[in-house]
C-alpha positions, 0 to 999 in steps of 0.5 A: 055094797061099799066096795061097788060105791066108789065105781058108781060114784066115778060112773056118775061123774063121768056122766055129769062132767060130759053133760056139762061139756055138752051143754057148753057146746051147745051154747056156743053153738046157740042152741039151748041145752033144754031143747037139745035134751028134748030133740035127743030124747025124741030121736033116741026113745021118744017113739019105738022105732027110734028106741029099736035103732038105739038098742040094736046099736047097743048090741055090738058096743056091748059085745066088743065091751064083753070081749074086753072083760073076759081078756082083761080078766085074764090080765091080757090087754089088747086093743085089737077089737076094730080089726077083729070086728072088721075080721068077724064082719068080712068072714060073715059077708064072704060066707053069707054071700053064698047062703042064699039058698038056706033055710033063714034061720040056719042062714043067720046062724051060719053068718053069726058062727062065721063072724065068731070064727073071723074075729078069733082067727084074727085074734089067734094072731095076736095070741100066738105072737104073744105066747110064742114070740113074746110080743106084747099083745097091745103092740101086735093088736093095734098094728093088726087093726091097720092090717084089717083095715087094708084087707076090708078095703081090699076085699069091697074093691075086689072079691066081694065087690057086687058087680053091678056096683062101682061102689066100694061095697060088696054084693047086696046080702041074700034075704035069707042072711038078714037077721030078722026083726021084730015086726011090731015095731014100725021100720023093723028097726028093732033086731031080734039080736037085742036079745044078745044083751041080756043072754051074752052079758049072763053068760059071761058073768056065769063063765067068769064066776061059776066055771073052773075056767073062769077061776082060772082066768082070774087067777092068771089075771091076778097073779100070774105065779101064784097061779102057775104054782097053783097048777093053772097056766097063765099062758094058756088061759091068756090065749083062750081069753084073747080067742074069746074076746076076739070072738065076741068082736067078730059077732059084733061085725057080723051084727053090724052088717047083718042086722043094720040098715044097709044089706052090704059090706063096705070099708067103713062099716066098723065105724069106731065100735071097737074102740067105743067098746073098750070105753063102754067096759071102763065106764061100766067098771068091767062089769058084764051086767053094767055094761049093758047100760053104758053101751045102750048110753053110748049108742044114744050118743051116736042116735041122737047126735044125728037127730041133733043134726036133722032137728036143731042143725047141730053137727053130728061130730058133737056125739064123737066130741062126747064119746071122746070126753067119756074116754078121756074122762075115764082114762083119767078115773083109770089113772087115779085109781091106779094111784090110790091101789098103788099106795094100798097096803102090802097085804093088798096086792095090785097088778098093772091089769087091774090098775088099768082096767078100773079094778076090772078083776072084781068078781062079777 
């Protein structure tokens, strides 16, 4: 209990400071923070329709966050999640457009599996460059993000573009491939993929803390040399962790498209989910369960920003400013944590992966 207290304080501090920054921006814009809070709450959780939107948009953020958590537990720090989200969504779209004749449940399953495969394949490029050529995964994955953006732009202007559309977007998805929503929620804003929030978080916890494979990942991330002497192959586990993280990001890409509001793929569908998912994980202290809450918080910032713009004429970019502030504050907290851990006694070894990931190798 005591070891989790500093993390809780850091998270609470980040939220409080971000709230203060928001209040100052609102006051400078001539808007009372109390009025903004009322509109923000109404637009995010004020009714079942808005709450459904908030929860549905939290799913891709959580999936990316879980991917980051798995990778960092193995000591692999890469930032290729935007590209993997795009790759997963692109492959899901390419396959989903040909699944209109399948039964609904099967078509949904196919698009989800295609998203996982697309993200894993794109992450596989990073894993291969690291394992076989020694290229730092943080560099290769960052560059591959740029490639993925260009590939997506080409797809929606070429092979996947709708025949009757002059816009850079794909053909309309067949109805069978659209992920279903809860019929009781007006507007059908709450997709059934919301069940992925607790299920995926629990599965990652079990994977990391209750399996031999998870032990190997944590051992490789904690001390690769010691793991090797114990018969564990850190390179193999690192590759596996990168592939799993890519698969989760690819599933996030499929969720963005097939559980989203627009039944087609555009070149900007990723919308910052890849990097925001990393911030979700860091703010949660790399805890899969806590990441559920922080994913909902980040989703609420997106949805609430739109509500503030509509209700009080507050720029929607306020949400992006707050997300940026949270990311900066989290990174500052990581730097402080790294310095504190570097001063730890010699019998308490500290790895680079731990310090950069906000002590991310704690037991799930």
